[in-house]
MIBA-737188 format. One record per residue: x, y, z of N, C-alpha, C, O in turn; residue number from 0; chain. Coordinates in pm, 1 decimal. Layout:
MIBA-737188
SITE|X|Y|Z|X|Y|Z|X|Y|Z|X|Y|Z|NUM|A
...
//
This chain:
MIBA-737188
SITE|-1135.6|-3083.0|4.5|-1206.6|-2975.8|71.3|-1112.0|-2906.2|170.1|-1011.6|-2962.4|214.0|0|A
SITE|-1148.3|-2781.5|203.2|-1066.1|-2702.9|294.6|-1140.5|-2674.7|424.3|-1263.5|-2675.0|429.9|1|A
SITE|-1062.5|-2650.6|526.6|-1117.0|-2608.4|654.8|-1144.3|-2458.8|645.4|-1057.0|-2383.3|602.3|2|A
SITE|-1264.2|-2414.0|685.0|-1297.1|-2271.7|684.7|-1256.5|-2211.6|818.3|-1295.1|-2261.3|924.1|3|A
SITE|-1178.4|-2104.4|812.8|-1127.1|-2040.7|934.0|-1178.7|-1897.8|941.1|-1169.4|-1822.2|844.4|4|A
SITE|-1233.5|-1861.6|1057.6|-1285.0|-1726.7|1082.5|-1172.7|-1642.3|1141.8|-1101.7|-1687.0|1231.8|5|A
SITE|-1157.0|-1519.8|1090.9|-1050.0|-1430.6|1135.7|-1104.5|-1293.2|1170.3|-1203.4|-1247.2|1113.2|6|A
SITE|-1038.2|-1229.2|1264.4|-1066.1|-1089.2|1297.5|-939.1|-1010.9|1264.5|-831.7|-1040.3|1317.0|7|A
SITE|-952.5|-911.3|1177.1|-838.1|-829.7|1135.3|-852.9|-688.4|1188.9|-964.5|-639.1|1205.5|8|A
SITE|-740.0|-623.1|1216.1|-736.5|-480.2|1247.8|-649.7|-415.2|1141.1|-535.5|-455.4|1118.7|9|A
SITE|-706.3|-313.3|1075.5|-637.6|-245.5|965.9|-627.5|-97.7|999.8|-727.7|-34.6|1033.6|10|A
SITE|-507.3|-42.0|991.0|-487.5|101.0|1013.1|-511.9|175.4|882.9|-442.4|152.5|783.9|11|A
SITE|-611.1|265.1|882.7|-643.5|343.5|763.6|-522.6|427.5|723.0|-457.3|487.7|808.2|12|A
SITE|-493.1|431.7|594.8|-380.9|509.0|543.3|-247.7|437.3|549.4|-144.4|495.5|516.3|13|A
SITE|-248.6|311.2|591.6|-125.7|231.5|597.6|-137.5|111.3|505.9|-246.9|59.2|484.1|14|A
SITE|-24.0|67.3|452.1|-24.1|-57.1|376.5|-62.6|-170.7|470.5|-25.5|-170.1|587.9|15|A
SITE|-136.7|-267.6|418.9|-180.1|-381.6|498.9|-146.8|-509.3|424.2|-167.3|-519.0|303.2|16|A
SITE|-95.2|-607.2|496.9|-64.5|-737.4|440.4|-87.2|-843.4|547.5|-50.0|-825.0|663.4|17|A
SITE|-148.2|-953.6|508.0|-173.9|-1063.9|600.9|-167.1|-1193.9|524.1|-224.9|-1206.7|416.2|18|A
SITE|-95.7|-1290.9|580.7|-84.9|-1423.2|519.3|-166.8|-1523.9|599.4|-174.2|-1517.1|722.1|19|A
SITE|-227.7|-1616.8|527.5|-311.3|-1719.6|588.0|-266.0|-1856.8|541.3|-246.2|-1879.3|421.9|20|A
SITE|-249.8|-1948.4|635.9|-225.1|-2087.9|601.3|-358.7|-2148.8|561.6|-458.1|-2132.5|632.4|21|A
SITE|-361.6|-2218.6|449.4|-483.0|-2283.4|402.4|-470.4|-2432.3|434.1|-374.4|-2498.0|394.0|22|A
SITE|-569.2|-2483.7|506.7|-562.8|-2620.4|555.6|-672.7|-2707.3|497.9|-785.3|-2662.0|477.2|23|A
SITE|-638.8|-2832.1|472.4|-738.5|-2931.5|433.7|-820.8|-2968.0|556.9|-783.5|-2933.7|669.1|24|A
SITE|-931.1|-3036.6|536.6|-1017.1|-3074.1|648.4|-944.7|-3156.0|755.2|-979.0|-3148.6|873.1|25|A
SITE|-844.9|-3233.8|714.0|-770.6|-3315.4|810.3|-660.4|-3236.7|881.8|-586.7|-3293.1|962.7|26|A
SITE|-648.7|-3105.6|852.1|-550.3|-3021.2|920.0|-416.5|-3010.8|849.1|-330.9|-2932.9|891.1|27|A
SITE|-396.6|-3086.7|743.5|-271.0|-3079.1|668.9|-276.6|-2961.1|570.9|-385.6|-2914.4|537.9|28|A
SITE|-160.4|-2912.0|523.5|-160.9|-2801.1|426.9|-238.7|-2838.0|300.4|-226.3|-2949.0|248.6|29|A
SITE|-318.8|-2743.2|251.7|-397.5|-2762.6|129.9|-315.6|-2713.7|11.2|-267.0|-2600.6|11.7|30|A
SITE|-300.1|-2797.1|-89.0|-219.6|-2763.8|-207.3|-296.0|-2666.4|-296.3|-404.4|-2697.9|-345.5|31|A
SITE|-238.5|-2547.1|-316.6|-304.1|-2439.0|-390.3|-257.5|-2423.4|-535.0|-296.4|-2327.3|-601.4|32|A
SITE|-176.2|-2514.6|-584.7|-115.8|-2498.5|-716.6|-216.5|-2465.0|-825.6|-191.2|-2374.2|-904.8|33|A
SITE|-328.9|-2533.9|-833.1|-426.7|-2514.3|-940.3|-540.4|-2419.6|-901.7|-642.3|-2413.6|-970.6|34|A
SITE|-523.6|-2346.4|-792.9|-630.6|-2261.3|-740.8|-595.4|-2113.4|-755.3|-479.4|-2074.5|-741.6|35|A
SITE|-697.2|-2031.4|-783.1|-678.9|-1886.0|-798.3|-752.5|-1816.9|-683.8|-873.7|-1833.4|-670.1|36|A
SITE|-680.3|-1738.5|-599.9|-745.4|-1671.5|-487.9|-798.5|-1532.4|-524.6|-739.7|-1462.0|-606.7|37|A
SITE|-909.5|-1494.5|-463.1|-962.9|-1358.8|-470.0|-1010.3|-1321.3|-330.2|-1043.9|-1407.8|-249.2|38|A
SITE|-1012.6|-1190.3|-303.1|-1053.2|-1143.4|-171.3|-1125.8|-1010.8|-184.9|-1082.3|-922.9|-259.3|39|A
SITE|-1236.8|-996.5|-112.8|-1310.6|-870.8|-112.0|-1351.6|-833.8|30.0|-1376.4|-919.5|114.7|40|A
SITE|-1357.7|-702.2|52.7|-1406.4|-644.3|177.7|-1533.5|-567.0|145.2|-1537.6|-491.4|48.1|41|A
SITE|-1638.2|-586.0|227.2|-1765.0|-513.3|210.6|-1813.7|-467.6|347.9|-1781.4|-528.7|449.8|42|A
SITE|-1892.9|-357.7|349.4|-1946.6|-308.7|477.0|-2040.1|-410.2|541.3|-2045.0|-420.9|663.9|43|A
SITE|-2112.7|-483.0|461.6|-2195.5|-593.4|511.2|-2216.0|-691.6|396.4|-2176.0|-665.7|283.0|44|A
SITE|-2278.3|-803.3|427.3|-2292.0|-909.6|328.4|-2378.4|-870.8|208.9|-2365.6|-930.8|102.1|45|A
SITE|-2465.8|-771.8|224.5|-2554.5|-732.4|115.7|-2504.5|-611.0|38.4|-2567.2|-570.8|-59.6|46|A
SITE|-2393.2|-552.0|80.2|-2339.3|-432.5|16.2|-2298.3|-461.0|-128.0|-2233.9|-562.0|-156.6|47|A
SITE|-2336.8|-369.8|-219.1|-2299.0|-385.6|-360.0|-2155.0|-342.8|-386.8|-2089.7|-398.2|-475.2|48|A
SITE|-2104.7|-245.1|-311.5|-1967.6|-197.7|-335.3|-1869.6|-281.3|-252.6|-1899.8|-325.6|-141.8|49|A
SITE|-1752.1|-300.8|-310.4|-1649.9|-383.3|-246.2|-1511.7|-325.2|-272.6|-1490.1|-255.5|-371.7|50|A
SITE|-1419.9|-354.5|-183.7|-1278.5|-324.9|-203.1|-1210.0|-459.3|-225.2|-1218.2|-548.4|-140.7|51|A
SITE|-1142.9|-473.4|-338.5|-1073.5|-598.2|-370.3|-928.2|-589.7|-326.7|-858.3|-493.2|-357.8|52|A
SITE|-884.0|-690.7|-255.1|-744.4|-698.2|-212.2|-662.7|-768.7|-319.5|-714.8|-851.1|-394.7|53|A
SITE|-535.1|-735.9|-325.7|-441.9|-808.7|-410.9|-409.9|-939.7|-341.0|-379.9|-940.8|-221.6|54|A
SITE|-416.0|-1050.5|-414.7|-389.5|-1182.4|-357.7|-267.9|-1245.5|-423.9|-250.9|-1238.3|-545.6|55|A
SITE|-185.1|-1306.5|-343.2|-76.0|-1387.9|-395.3|-77.1|-1519.1|-318.1|-139.2|-1529.1|-212.3|56|A
SITE|-8.5|-1619.3|-371.2|-12.4|-1749.8|-305.3|120.9|-1821.3|-316.7|201.2|-1795.1|-406.3|57|A
SITE|141.4|-1912.6|-223.0|247.1|-2011.9|-231.9|175.1|-2145.3|-245.2|56.2|-2147.5|-277.1|58|A
SITE|242.8|-2254.4|-222.1|177.3|-2384.6|-238.5|65.8|-2407.4|-137.0|-28.2|-2481.3|-166.4|59|A
SITE|72.8|-2345.9|-17.3|-30.5|-2369.8|84.2|-65.0|-2244.7|165.8|-119.7|-2255.6|275.5|60|A
SITE|-33.4|-2126.7|113.1|-57.5|-2002.7|187.0|-104.2|-1893.4|90.4|-57.1|-1884.2|-22.9|61|A
SITE|-199.1|-1810.0|138.7|-247.2|-1696.9|61.0|-217.2|-1569.7|137.5|-240.8|-1561.1|258.0|62|A
SITE|-164.4|-1469.9|65.8|-137.8|-1339.2|124.4|-229.0|-1237.9|56.8|-239.8|-1233.5|-65.7|63|A
SITE|-295.1|-1155.7|140.2|-377.3|-1047.5|86.7|-309.6|-915.5|120.4|-246.8|-901.5|225.4|64|A
SITE|-323.0|-818.7|29.8|-261.2|-688.0|48.9|-356.6|-577.4|7.6|-427.9|-588.0|-92.1|65|A
SITE|-356.0|-470.3|87.4|-426.2|-346.9|54.2|-323.3|-235.1|58.7|-240.8|-230.4|150.0|66|A
SITE|-327.2|-145.9|-37.9|-233.9|-33.3|-41.0|-278.2|71.9|60.6|-390.6|68.0|110.5|67|A
SITE|-189.2|164.9|90.1|-224.7|274.4|181.9|-339.4|357.1|125.5|-421.8|408.8|201.0|68|A
SITE|-345.1|370.0|-7.3|-454.6|443.2|-70.6|-587.9|371.0|-49.5|-690.1|434.4|-23.1|69|A
SITE|-585.9|239.2|-61.2|-708.6|162.2|-40.8|-755.5|170.6|104.7|-874.2|190.8|130.2|70|A
SITE|-663.8|155.3|199.6|-705.3|157.8|340.3|-748.9|297.9|382.7|-834.0|312.1|470.5|71|A
SITE|-691.0|402.1|320.7|-730.6|539.1|351.2|-876.2|563.9|311.8|-946.7|639.8|378.4|72|A
SITE|-920.9|500.3|203.9|-1057.5|518.2|154.8|-1161.2|442.0|237.9|-1281.0|467.0|224.9|73|A
SITE|-1116.1|349.4|323.2|-1210.2|273.8|405.5|-1258.5|359.9|521.8|-1178.5|424.3|589.6|74|A
SITE|-1388.0|360.6|544.2|-1443.8|433.3|657.5|-1406.4|362.5|787.0|-1381.3|242.0|788.3|75|A
SITE|-1403.1|439.5|896.7|-1384.0|373.5|1025.3|-1511.8|294.3|1050.9|-1615.8|350.0|1085.8|76|A
SITE|-1501.5|168.5|1033.5|-1617.6|82.5|1030.5|-1568.5|-60.9|1039.8|-1448.9|-87.6|1027.8|77|A
SITE|-1659.3|-150.6|1060.6|-1620.5|-290.5|1046.7|-1666.0|-339.3|909.7|-1773.3|-302.2|862.0|78|A
SITE|-1585.7|-420.7|848.7|-1613.6|-477.1|716.9|-1612.1|-628.8|728.7|-1538.8|-684.2|810.7|79|A
SITE|-1691.5|-695.3|648.2|-1681.3|-839.8|635.1|-1588.8|-867.7|516.6|-1579.4|-787.4|423.8|80|A
SITE|-1521.8|-980.6|520.8|-1432.8|-1016.2|410.1|-1429.2|-1167.5|397.2|-1463.6|-1240.6|490.1|81|A
SITE|-1387.8|-1211.7|282.5|-1356.9|-1353.1|265.1|-1252.3|-1369.1|156.5|-1228.7|-1279.7|75.2|82|A
SITE|-1191.2|-1485.1|158.2|-1099.6|-1525.7|52.2|-1164.7|-1645.0|-15.3|-1200.4|-1743.5|49.4|83|A
SITE|-1179.5|-1634.3|-145.8|-1237.9|-1740.7|-226.9|-1127.2|-1797.9|-314.1|-1044.5|-1723.7|-366.9|84|A
SITE|-1125.8|-1929.2|-328.9|-1031.6|-1991.9|-422.0|-1112.5|-2068.2|-526.8|-1210.2|-2136.4|-495.8|85|A
SITE|-1068.4|-2054.3|-651.5|-1139.3|-2118.0|-763.4|-1042.2|-2203.2|-843.6|-926.7|-2166.1|-864.7|86|A
SITE|-1091.0|-2316.4|-886.9|-1013.3|-2406.9|-969.8|-1080.6|-2413.3|-1106.3|-1187.9|-2471.9|-1120.0|87|A
SITE|-1017.7|-2353.0|-1207.5|-1080.2|-2344.2|-1339.7|-1093.2|-2479.7|-1408.2|-1183.5|-2498.3|-1489.8|88|A
SITE|-1006.3|-2573.4|-1377.4|-1014.9|-2703.1|-1445.3|-1128.5|-2789.2|-1389.7|-1184.9|-2870.8|-1462.6|89|A
SITE|-1162.9|-2772.4|-1261.3|-1272.1|-2852.2|-1203.4|-1400.8|-2771.0|-1188.6|-1508.6|-2828.4|-1173.2|90|A
SITE|-1390.3|-2636.4|-1193.1|-1505.8|-2551.3|-1172.3|-1542.7|-2533.5|-1025.8|-1642.6|-2468.6|-994.8|91|A
SITE|-1464.2|-2589.8|-936.1|-1494.5|-2584.2|-793.0|-1451.4|-2449.8|-733.4|-1347.0|-2395.4|-769.4|92|A
SITE|-1533.2|-2397.4|-642.1|-1501.7|-2275.0|-568.9|-1518.7|-2302.5|-420.5|-1618.8|-2360.4|-378.2|93|A
SITE|-1419.2|-2260.2|-340.9|-1421.3|-2279.5|-195.7|-1390.8|-2147.1|-125.8|-1328.5|-2058.9|-185.0|94|A
SITE|-1434.2|-2132.3|-0.8|-1405.3|-2012.4|78.9|-1336.3|-2055.2|208.9|-1402.5|-2079.8|309.8|95|A
SITE|-1202.3|-2063.9|205.6|-1131.1|-2111.9|323.9|-1115.9|-2009.9|436.0|-1092.5|-2047.8|550.8|96|A
SITE|-1128.7|-1881.0|404.7|-1108.2|-1775.7|504.6|-1223.7|-1677.3|497.0|-1262.6|-1634.6|388.3|97|A
SITE|-1278.4|-1641.4|612.7|-1375.9|-1532.5|619.8|-1363.0|-1465.7|756.1|-1295.7|-1516.6|845.7|98|A
SITE|-1428.2|-1351.6|769.9|-1421.6|-1285.3|898.5|-1463.7|-1140.4|891.6|-1536.9|-1098.4|802.0|99|A
SITE|-1415.7|-1065.5|988.4|-1447.5|-924.1|999.0|-1317.0|-845.9|1011.8|-1221.0|-892.9|1072.9|100|A
SITE|-1314.7|-727.0|953.8|-1198.0|-638.6|961.9|-1242.4|-507.5|1025.0|-1339.8|-446.5|980.9|101|A
SITE|-1171.3|-464.9|1127.7|-1198.6|-336.9|1192.8|-1097.9|-234.5|1140.6|-977.6|-260.2|1138.0|102|A
SITE|-1148.1|-119.0|1099.5|-1064.2|-14.2|1044.3|-1039.8|90.2|1151.3|-1134.5|145.6|1207.0|103|A
SITE|-913.5|117.4|1180.6|-874.5|220.5|1277.0|-824.1|342.1|1201.2|-726.2|333.5|1127.0|104|A
SITE|-890.1|453.9|1219.7|-844.5|578.7|1155.5|-719.6|629.2|1225.6|-710.3|624.4|1348.2|105|A
SITE|-624.7|677.1|1148.5|-502.7|732.5|1204.9|-517.8|881.0|1233.5|-615.5|943.7|1192.5|106|A
SITE|-421.8|935.8|1303.0|-421.4|1077.0|1335.9|-326.1|1150.7|1241.5|-361.4|1255.2|1186.9|107|A
SITE|-206.5|1097.0|1222.3|-104.8|1160.6|1139.5|-138.0|1142.0|992.4|-170.2|1031.3|949.1|108|A
SITE|-130.4|1249.1|916.0|-161.4|1244.1|773.1|-39.2|1284.5|692.8|-44.2|1286.9|569.9|109|A
//
């Protein structure tokens, strides 16, 4: 099992965004991600049907999420909820080690 960590992100609209997260086991040691597939979505609220999916990459114990400048430009100045889900196809297990809120800051320069 993994430790669930709550995060607050600030994202500049119209800019590339990247953030890496250490994934930890319940005992605080690094969680081995070799057999796990990460996904990440941002939504205006938990019941929203539309979502923005981030690109996810991983190392053995870290997940990086990325949004392109085009994706962040399309986000309204608003707060969004997000989470990172990891799935293991061989066991069928799904976990959510990261969740939180992202605040979008609109830029001035275009």
